VEXDREN-2710 file (C-alpha; in Angstrom, 1 decimal):
% VEXDREN-2710
k/r/px/py/pz
1/MET/21.5/54.2/63.2
2/GLN/20.1/51.6/65.4
3/PRO/21.8/48.4/66.7
4/ALA/22.2/45.6/64.8
5/SER/20.5/43.5/67.0
6/LEU/17.2/45.6/67.0
7/ILE/16.4/45.1/63.5
8/GLU/18.6/41.7/63.0
9/ASN/15.9/39.0/61.3
10/LYS/13.3/41.6/60.8
11/ARG/11.1/41.5/57.5
12/TYR/9.9/44.9/57.6
13/VAL/12.3/47.7/59.3
14/ILE/9.9/50.6/59.7
15/GLY/10.2/54.2/59.7
16/ILE/6.8/56.6/59.9
17/ILE/6.1/59.8/59.5
18/GLY/3.2/62.1/61.2
19/ASP/2.5/65.0/63.4
20/ILE/2.3/64.3/67.0
21/PRO/-1.2/63.2/67.6
22/ALA/-1.3/61.0/64.7
23/LEU/2.1/59.3/65.9
24/LEU/1.3/59.0/69.1
25/THR/-2.2/57.4/68.6
26/PHE/-0.9/55.1/65.7
27/TRP/2.1/53.8/68.2
28/GLN/-0.6/53.1/70.9
29/MET/-2.7/51.4/68.5
30/PHE/0.1/49.2/67.1
31/LYS/1.5/48.4/71.0
32/GLU/-2.0/47.2/72.2
33/GLN/-3.3/45.2/69.3
34/SER/-0.2/43.4/67.8
35/ASN/1.4/40.4/69.6
36/ASP/4.9/39.0/70.1
37/VAL/4.3/36.6/66.8
38/VAL/4.2/39.6/64.3
39/LEU/6.6/41.7/66.6
40/LYS/9.1/39.1/65.4
41/ASP/8.8/40.4/61.5
42/ILE/8.5/44.2/62.4
43/GLY/10.7/46.7/63.7
44/ILE/10.1/50.1/63.9
45/VAL/13.4/51.8/63.9
46/ALA/12.6/56.1/63.7
47/ALA/9.9/58.2/63.0
48/ALA/9.6/61.9/61.7
49/LEU/7.6/64.8/62.5
50/PRO/7.2/67.1/59.5
51/SER/6.8/70.8/60.6
52/GLU/7.5/70.3/64.2
53/THR/10.4/72.0/66.3
54/VAL/10.4/70.0/69.4
55/LEU/11.4/66.6/68.8
56/PRO/9.9/64.0/71.1
57/GLU/11.0/60.2/71.2
58/VAL/8.5/57.6/71.3
59/HIS/9.2/55.4/73.6
60/ASP/9.2/51.3/73.4
61/SER/9.1/49.1/76.6
62/SER/12.8/48.6/75.9
63/GLN/14.2/51.0/73.9
64/ALA/13.6/55.0/72.6
65/ILE/12.8/55.3/68.8
66/PRO/14.7/58.8/67.8
67/THR/12.6/61.0/65.8
68/TYR/13.8/63.6/62.7
69/ALA/11.9/66.8/61.9
70/GLY/11.6/65.1/58.3
71/TYR/11.5/62.1/56.5
72/ARG/14.6/62.8/54.5
73/LYS/16.5/63.0/57.5
74/MET/15.3/59.9/58.9
75/LEU/16.1/58.3/55.9
76/GLU/19.7/59.3/55.6
77/ASN/20.0/58.4/59.3
78/HIS/18.4/55.0/58.5
79/PRO/19.2/53.3/55.1
80/GLU/18.0/49.8/56.2
81/ILE/14.1/50.9/56.3
82/ASN/12.5/49.2/53.8
83/MET/8.6/50.7/54.6
84/LEU/7.5/53.5/55.6
85/ILE/4.2/54.7/56.9
86/GLU/2.5/57.8/56.5
87/ALA/0.4/58.7/59.6
88/THR/-1.1/62.2/58.5
89/GLY/-2.9/61.3/55.7
90/ARG/-2.3/64.8/53.8
91/PRO/-2.6/64.6/50.5
92/ALA/0.6/67.0/49.0
93/LEU/2.8/64.9/51.4
94/LEU/1.7/61.4/50.0
95/HIS/2.0/62.9/46.5
96/GLU/5.5/64.2/47.6
97/LEU/6.4/60.8/49.0
98/ARG/5.3/59.0/46.3
99/ASN/7.6/60.9/43.6
100/TYR/10.8/60.6/45.9
101/LEU/10.7/57.1/47.8
102/PRO/12.9/55.0/46.2
103/PRO/11.5/51.5/44.4
104/GLY/13.0/49.7/47.4
105/ILE/10.9/51.6/49.9
106/THR/7.1/50.4/50.4
107/LEU/4.9/53.4/51.5
108/VAL/2.1/52.4/53.7
109/GLU/-0.7/55.3/53.5
110/ARG/-2.8/55.9/56.9
111/ASP/-5.9/53.9/55.9
112/ALA/-3.9/51.3/55.1
113/ALA/-2.2/51.1/58.0
114/ASN/-5.3/51.0/59.8
115/PHE/-6.5/48.3/58.1
116/PHE/-3.6/45.9/58.8
117/ILE/-3.9/47.0/62.6
118/ASN/-7.3/45.7/62.4
119/LEU/-6.1/42.4/60.8
120/LEU/-3.2/42.1/64.0
121/THR/-6.2/42.2/65.8
122/SER/-7.9/39.7/64.8
123/ASP/-4.8/37.7/64.5
124/LYS/-4.0/38.4/68.5
125/ILE/-7.8/37.2/69.1
126/TRP/-7.4/34.0/66.9
127/VAL/-4.0/32.9/68.6
128/ALA/-5.7/33.5/72.0
129/CYS/-8.8/31.3/71.0
130/LYS/-6.2/28.6/69.5
131/LEU/-4.3/28.6/73.0
132/ASP/-7.4/28.2/74.9
133/LEU/-8.3/25.4/72.5
134/MET/-5.4/23.7/72.8
135/HIS/-5.6/24.3/77.1
136/THR/-8.7/22.7/76.8
137/GLN/-7.8/19.9/74.9
138/ASN/-4.6/18.9/76.9
139/MET/-6.8/19.3/80.2
140/LEU/-9.4/17.1/78.6
141/LYS/-7.0/14.2/77.3
142/THR/-5.2/14.2/80.7
143/ILE/-8.4/13.8/82.3
144/ILE/-9.7/11.1/80.1
145/ASP/-6.2/9.1/80.1
146/GLN/-6.0/9.2/83.8
147/MET/-9.4/7.3/84.0
148/ASP/-9.2/3.6/85.0
149/GLN/-12.0/2.8/82.6
150/GLU/-11.1/1.5/79.3
151/ILE/-12.6/4.7/76.4
152/LEU/-13.0/4.2/73.0
153/PHE/-14.0/6.7/70.9
154/LEU/-16.1/5.2/67.5
155/ASN/-17.6/6.5/64.0
156/ASN/-21.4/6.0/63.5
157/LYS/-20.1/2.2/61.7
158/GLY/-18.7/1.1/65.0
159/VAL/-14.6/1.7/63.9
160/VAL/-12.5/2.8/66.7
161/VAL/-11.1/6.2/65.4
162/GLY/-9.7/7.2/69.2
163/MET/-9.0/5.9/72.9
164/ASN/-7.3/6.8/76.0
165/LYS/-4.3/5.6/77.6
166/THR/-5.6/3.0/79.6
167/ALA/-7.4/1.4/76.8
168/LEU/-4.1/1.2/75.0
169/VAL/-2.1/-0.4/78.4
170/ARG/-5.2/-3.0/78.6
171/SER/-5.3/-4.4/75.3
172/GLY/-1.4/-4.5/74.9
173/LYS/-1.5/-2.9/71.7
174/SER/-0.4/0.1/69.9
175/LYS/-2.5/3.2/69.1
176/LYS/-2.2/2.0/65.6
177/GLY/-3.2/-1.2/66.2
178/LEU/-6.2/-0.3/67.5
179/MET/-7.3/2.4/65.0
180/GLY/-9.6/1.0/62.4
181/LYS/-10.4/-1.9/64.7
182/PRO/-14.4/-3.0/65.3
183/TYR/-16.0/-2.0/68.2
184/CYS/-16.6/-5.8/68.9
185/ASP/-12.9/-6.9/68.5
186/VAL/-11.4/-4.3/71.3
187/PHE/-14.0/-4.7/73.6
188/GLU/-15.8/-7.8/73.1
189/ASP/-13.0/-9.6/72.1
190/THR/-15.1/-11.4/69.2
191/ASP/-15.8/-11.4/65.5
192/LYS/-18.6/-14.0/65.8
193/PRO/-21.6/-13.1/64.4
194/GLU/-23.6/-13.1/67.6
195/CYS/-21.7/-9.5/67.7
196/GLY/-23.5/-8.1/65.2
197/TYR/-25.0/-4.8/64.9
198/GLU/-28.5/-5.9/66.8
199/LYS/-26.8/-7.9/69.7
200/ASN/-24.3/-5.5/71.4
201/PRO/-24.9/-1.8/73.3
202/PHE/-23.5/-0.3/70.0
203/GLY/-25.9/-1.1/67.9
204/GLN/-28.9/-0.7/70.7
205/ALA/-27.5/2.6/70.9
206/MET/-27.6/3.3/67.1
207/GLU/-30.9/1.9/67.0
208/THR/-32.7/3.7/69.9
209/ARG/-30.6/6.8/69.6
210/ALA/-29.9/6.3/73.4
211/PRO/-27.2/5.1/75.8
212/ALA/-26.7/1.5/76.3
213/GLU/-25.1/-1.1/78.4
214/THR/-24.3/-5.2/78.5
215/VAL/-22.0/-7.0/81.0
216/THR/-19.4/-9.4/79.4
217/SER/-16.6/-11.8/80.4
218/GLN/-13.4/-13.0/79.4
219/VAL/-10.9/-15.4/80.0
220/ASP/-7.7/-13.7/80.6
221/SER/-4.0/-15.6/79.3
222/GLY/-3.8/-17.0/82.8
223/GLY/-7.3/-18.9/82.7
224/ARG/-9.3/-16.3/85.3
225/VAL/-12.4/-14.6/84.6
226/GLN/-12.9/-10.9/84.1
227/TYR/-16.0/-9.5/84.2
228/PHE/-17.2/-5.9/82.3
229/ARG/-19.8/-3.6/82.4
230/ILE/-19.6/-2.0/78.8
231/TYR/-21.8/1.5/78.3
232/VAL/-21.9/3.2/75.0
233/TYR/-23.1/6.8/74.9
234/PRO/-24.1/8.5/71.3
235/VAL/-23.1/11.7/70.4
236/PHE/-25.2/14.0/68.3
237/ASP/-24.3/16.8/65.7
238/GLU/-26.4/20.0/65.2
239/ASP/-28.8/18.2/63.1
240/GLY/-29.5/15.6/65.5
241/THR/-27.4/12.9/63.7
242/VAL/-25.3/10.4/65.5
243/ASN/-21.7/11.0/64.3
244/HIS/-19.8/9.7/66.8
245/VAL/-20.1/7.2/69.8
246/VAL/-18.4/6.8/73.1
247/ALA/-17.7/3.4/74.6
248/ILE/-16.7/2.8/78.0
249/ARG/-15.4/-0.8/79.6
250/ARG/-15.2/-0.8/83.5
251/ASN/-14.0/-3.9/84.9
252/ILE/-16.4/-5.4/87.7
253/THR/-14.6/-8.6/88.3
254/GLU/-14.0/-7.9/92.1
255/ARG/-17.7/-6.4/92.8
256/THR/-19.1/-9.7/90.4
257/SER/-16.7/-11.6/93.4
258/ILE/-18.6/-10.3/96.2
259/GLU/-22.0/-10.6/94.7
260/ASN/-21.5/-14.0/94.0
261/ARG/-20.4/-14.8/97.3
262/LEU/-23.5/-12.8/98.7
263/GLN/-25.5/-14.5/96.9
264/GLN/-24.1/-18.1/98.1
265/ALA/-24.3/-16.8/101.5
266/GLU/-28.3/-16.2/101.0
267/LYS/-28.6/-19.5/99.5
268/LEU/-26.9/-21.4/102.4
269/ALA/-29.1/-19.5/104.6
270/SER/-31.8/-20.8/102.9
271/ILE/-30.9/-24.2/102.5
272/GLY/-30.2/-24.5/106.2
273/GLU/-33.7/-23.4/106.8
274/LEU/-34.6/-26.1/104.4
275/SER/-32.5/-29.0/106.1
276/THR/-33.8/-28.3/109.5
277/TYR/-37.4/-28.8/108.0
278/MET/-36.6/-31.8/106.4
279/ALA/-34.8/-33.4/109.5
280/HIS/-38.0/-32.9/111.3
281/GLU/-40.4/-33.7/108.3
282/ILE/-38.6/-36.4/106.4
283/ARG/-36.2/-38.5/108.4
284/ASN/-38.7/-39.3/110.6
285/PRO/-41.1/-41.2/107.7
286/LEU/-38.1/-42.2/105.9
287/PHE/-37.0/-44.2/109.0
288/THR/-40.7/-45.8/109.1
289/ILE/-40.5/-46.7/105.5
290/SER/-36.8/-48.5/105.6
291/GLY/-37.7/-50.2/109.0
292/PHE/-40.9/-51.8/107.6
293/ALA/-39.3/-52.6/104.6
294/ASN/-36.3/-54.3/106.4
295/SER/-39.2/-56.0/108.2
296/LEU/-40.9/-57.2/105.0
297/MET/-37.2/-58.2/103.7
298/ARG/-37.1/-60.8/106.8
299/ALA/-40.7/-62.2/106.1
300/LYS/-41.4/-65.7/104.6
301/GLY/-43.1/-66.4/101.4
302/LEU/-42.0/-63.4/99.4
303/ASP/-41.3/-64.3/96.0
304/ASP/-38.1/-62.9/93.9
305/LYS/-40.2/-59.6/92.4
306/ALA/-41.4/-58.6/95.8
307/ARG/-38.0/-59.0/97.3
308/GLU/-36.6/-56.8/94.2
309/LYS/-38.8/-54.0/94.7
310/LEU/-38.1/-54.2/98.4
311/SER/-34.3/-54.2/97.8
312/ILE/-35.2/-51.0/95.6
313/ILE/-37.0/-49.2/98.6
314/LEU/-34.2/-49.9/100.8
315/THR/-31.4/-48.8/98.3
316/GLU/-33.3/-45.5/97.5
317/SER/-34.4/-44.9/101.1
318/LYS/-30.6/-45.2/102.1
319/ARG/-29.4/-43.1/99.6
320/LEU/-32.0/-40.1/100.2
321/ASP/-30.9/-40.5/104.0
322/GLU/-27.5/-39.6/102.7
323/ILE/-28.7/-36.8/100.6
324/LEU/-29.8/-35.5/103.9
325/LYS/-27.3/-36.0/105.8
326/SER/-24.6/-34.1/103.5
327/LEU/-27.0/-31.4/103.2
328/MET/-27.3/-31.1/107.0
329/ASN/-23.4/-31.5/107.4
330/PHE/-23.0/-28.7/104.7
331/THR/-25.4/-26.0/106.2
332/ARG/-24.0/-26.9/109.5
333/PRO/-21.1/-25.1/111.1
334/THR/-17.7/-27.0/111.3
335/GLU/-17.2/-27.8/114.9
336/ALA/-14.3/-29.8/114.4
337/GLN/-10.9/-29.2/116.4
338/VAL/-8.6/-26.9/114.5
339/VAL/-5.0/-27.9/115.3
340/GLU/-1.5/-27.6/113.7
341/VAL/-1.7/-29.6/110.5
342/ASP/1.8/-31.1/108.8
343/LEU/-0.2/-30.4/105.3
344/ASN/2.4/-32.2/103.2
345/SER/2.3/-35.6/105.2
346/LEU/-1.7/-35.2/105.0
347/VAL/-1.1/-34.7/100.8
348/THR/1.1/-37.7/101.1
349/ALA/-1.4/-40.2/103.0
350/THR/-4.4/-38.6/101.0
351/MET/-2.9/-39.2/97.6
352/ASP/-1.7/-43.0/98.7
353/VAL/-5.5/-43.4/99.2
354/MET/-6.2/-42.0/95.8
355/SER/-3.5/-43.5/93.4
356/LEU/-5.7/-46.6/92.9
357/PRO/-8.7/-44.5/91.1
358/CYS/-6.0/-42.4/89.5
359/ARG/-4.4/-45.7/87.7
360/ASN/-7.9/-46.9/86.9
361/GLN/-8.7/-43.7/84.9
362/GLY/-5.3/-43.8/83.4
363/VAL/-4.1/-40.6/85.5
364/LYS/-0.4/-40.1/86.4
365/ALA/-0.2/-37.9/89.5
366/HIS/2.5/-36.1/89.8
367/ILE/3.2/-35.0/93.8
368/ASP/6.0/-32.0/94.4
369/LEU/6.2/-31.0/98.3
370/ASP/7.6/-28.2/99.6
371/LYS/9.6/-29.1/102.2
372/SER/10.0/-25.9/104.0
373/VAL/6.0/-25.2/104.0
374/ALA/4.9/-23.7/107.2
375/ARG/2.3/-26.1/109.1
376/VAL/-1.7/-25.2/108.6
377/LYS/-3.7/-24.1/111.2
378/ALA/-7.0/-26.3/110.4
379/ASN/-9.0/-29.4/111.0
380/PRO/-6.8/-32.7/108.9
381/ASP/-10.1/-34.5/108.3
382/LEU/-11.7/-31.3/107.0
383/ILE/-8.4/-30.4/105.1
384/LYS/-8.3/-34.5/103.8
385/GLN/-12.1/-34.0/102.6
386/CYS/-11.3/-31.0/100.3
387/LEU/-8.0/-32.6/98.7
388/ILE/-10.2/-35.6/97.7
389/ASN/-12.8/-33.4/96.5
390/LEU/-10.7/-31.9/94.3
391/VAL/-8.5/-35.1/93.0
392/LYS/-11.7/-36.6/92.4
393/ASN/-13.2/-34.0/90.5
394/ALA/-9.8/-33.8/88.6
395/VAL/-9.6/-37.6/87.6
396/GLU/-13.3/-37.2/86.7
397/ALA/-12.7/-34.2/84.2
398/MET/-9.5/-36.8/82.5
399/GLU/-12.1/-39.4/81.1
400/GLY/-9.2/-40.7/78.5
401/GLY/-6.4/-40.3/80.9
402/GLY/-4.2/-37.5/81.8
403/LYS/-1.7/-35.8/84.2
404/LEU/-2.6/-34.5/87.8
405/PHE/-0.4/-32.2/89.6
406/VAL/-0.7/-32.0/93.5
407/THR/1.8/-29.4/94.7
408/THR/2.4/-27.1/98.1
409/SER/4.1/-24.3/98.0
410/MET/4.5/-21.1/100.8
411/VAL/3.8/-17.7/98.9
412/ARG/3.6/-14.9/101.1
413/ASP/2.3/-15.4/104.3
414/GLN/-0.2/-18.4/103.3
415/VAL/0.5/-21.8/102.5
416/VAL/-0.7/-23.2/99.2
417/LEU/-2.2/-26.4/97.8
418/THR/-2.8/-26.6/94.1
419/VAL/-4.6/-29.2/92.5
420/GLU/-3.9/-29.1/88.4
421/ASP/-5.3/-31.4/85.7
422/THR/-5.1/-31.7/82.1
423/GLY/-8.7/-32.4/81.2
424/HIS/-11.1/-31.1/79.3
425/GLY/-11.1/-27.3/81.6
426/ILE/-14.3/-25.6/82.7
427/PRO/-16.8/-23.7/80.2
428/LEU/-17.0/-20.0/80.6
429/ALA/-20.6/-19.9/80.8
430/ILE/-21.0/-22.2/84.0
431/ARG/-17.6/-20.9/85.5
432/ASP/-19.5/-19.0/88.5
433/LYS/-21.6/-21.7/89.3
434/ILE/-19.6/-24.9/90.0
435/PHE/-19.2/-23.5/93.6
436/SER/-23.0/-23.2/93.8
437/PRO/-24.6/-26.0/96.4
438/PHE/-26.3/-28.9/94.1
439/PHE/-24.8/-27.6/91.0
440/SER/-23.0/-30.7/89.4
441/THR/-22.3/-31.7/85.1
442/LYS/-22.0/-35.2/85.9
443/GLY/-25.4/-36.3/86.4
444/LYS/-24.5/-38.1/89.7
445/GLY/-24.0/-37.2/92.9
446/SER/-24.9/-34.4/95.3
447/GLY/-23.5/-31.2/93.5
448/LEU/-21.8/-30.2/97.0
449/GLY/-18.0/-31.0/96.7
450/LEU/-16.8/-27.8/95.6
451/ALA/-19.3/-26.1/97.7
452/GLN/-18.3/-27.8/100.4
453/THR/-14.6/-27.0/99.9
454/ARG/-15.1/-23.6/100.0
455/LYS/-17.1/-23.6/102.8
456/ILE/-14.4/-25.3/104.9
457/VAL/-11.4/-23.0/103.4
458/ASP/-13.5/-19.9/104.4
459/GLU/-14.4/-20.9/107.5
460/ILE/-10.7/-21.4/108.8
461/GLY/-9.7/-17.8/107.0
462/GLY/-8.3/-19.3/103.7
463/ASP/-9.3/-18.4/100.4
464/VAL/-10.2/-20.9/96.6
465/ASP/-9.0/-19.8/93.3
466/LEU/-10.0/-21.0/89.9
467/VAL/-7.7/-20.9/86.9
468/SER/-9.1/-23.2/83.8
469/LYS/-8.8/-23.2/80.0
470/GLU/-11.3/-24.9/77.6
471/GLY/-9.1/-28.2/76.2
472/VAL/-6.1/-27.4/78.3
473/GLY/-7.1/-28.1/81.9
474/THR/-8.2/-26.7/85.2
475/LYS/-5.9/-25.6/88.7
476/LEU/-8.0/-25.4/92.2
477/THR/-5.9/-23.4/94.3
478/LEU/-6.5/-23.7/98.5
479/ARG/-4.4/-21.0/100.4
480/LEU/-4.4/-22.0/104.0
481/PRO/-3.6/-19.8/107.0
482/PRO/-0.2/-20.9/108.7
483/THR/0.4/-21.5/112.4
484/LEU/2.4/-18.8/114.0
485/ALA/4.9/-18.7/116.2
486/VAL/3.1/-17.5/119.4
487/ALA/4.7/-18.6/122.6
488/LYS/2.6/-20.6/124.4
489/ASN/3.0/-18.5/127.7
490/GLY/1.8/-15.7/125.6
491/ASP/4.9/-13.3/126.3
492/SER/5.3/-12.3/122.5
493/GLU/3.8/-9.3/121.4
END
């Protein structure tokens, strides 16, 4: 008898009857076309070779299957057999077996055995296809999850039916929290009517049946603006119907910042050329106009109306001259001497000067200076000018009063000067314009304050950072280079 371990947990314990050619053919077909899943339920324990005098053993990969000169002897030695396969196809033997076998043993004829072996072949192909499909799915999912872009899979109604890992992480929500959400809620962060079917790239892609894209911006939880480019691709089924849509969002904030800087540099170059032309072509006539107006003002016999008109001419000439000076100073590289600046002392002195404008506006100033802050490598007058610009803007943003916070600190290898207000904040629509020359929301002034501040800080190797929330306030941070502890005799490395 076979060891119990060989037939344990087998659903079918099989014995085979057949001559040597039929038996070997059947065994070869079975071993080649079966698979591990099927073999877990099947155990072939013995073979019978009627009318044979030589009884060779049939070899499995791990054992030898005993053979017997007749099925009766095989069944006596293997009472565990519950299925008998007749592989010869002889009618007389089949008739005998039907009459002899007990009800507990199932008889499978040769044709039926061949049929089931073919089923095993189909099952094997199905398993191979399934494994290949699972491998492809896992590889595709791994690739999509490792992409830095956020990817949403939408149905043809714009509802989320799937997403990659990046979209989950950046949204801060669970998969269940994103599933079923409209496209606009996730990628454009709005449920407003303007994000309607025809107003976003999803609607455009559905209407034109072609890829679409757009650029959006959002204010993050820290009050900083982030820019995104969204790409939408329709997916068609066999009859050409759009059944799904792939939406991809890429963060282009850094790229947009670089582009804005380049645009500003180009604008400054144009302004520089213009200021040179204005200095030669406008200031000379303007000086002549002012001179004659002053001369007329000293003349006798002028009535009050004439003097009033001359006064207006002088005032406007002076204002135009100030604008020209500001413009020329803005475009001209700063040649001020760079020295070691005690930032805390400079802030204290500047805020003493600005305390009166703060009180007049109902603004309470809070000054917090880090005593351990390093000295700054800059020009004190220019840094003072930057601070005055920031404080003036902050005070003007708090028309009904508020709080002003001026702080200094060390962050890594930079000295940080921060001016924060509790004003109305800066609208998102103009956030990327406020550092542009001549841009102003006040209806007065030249609009060069923040542009000049950025220019000064950039030239000394620093940086300007803006954080603003509408209705909450604005924080402007100047990151300035510290003075390094380099020996004057140059003996340090």
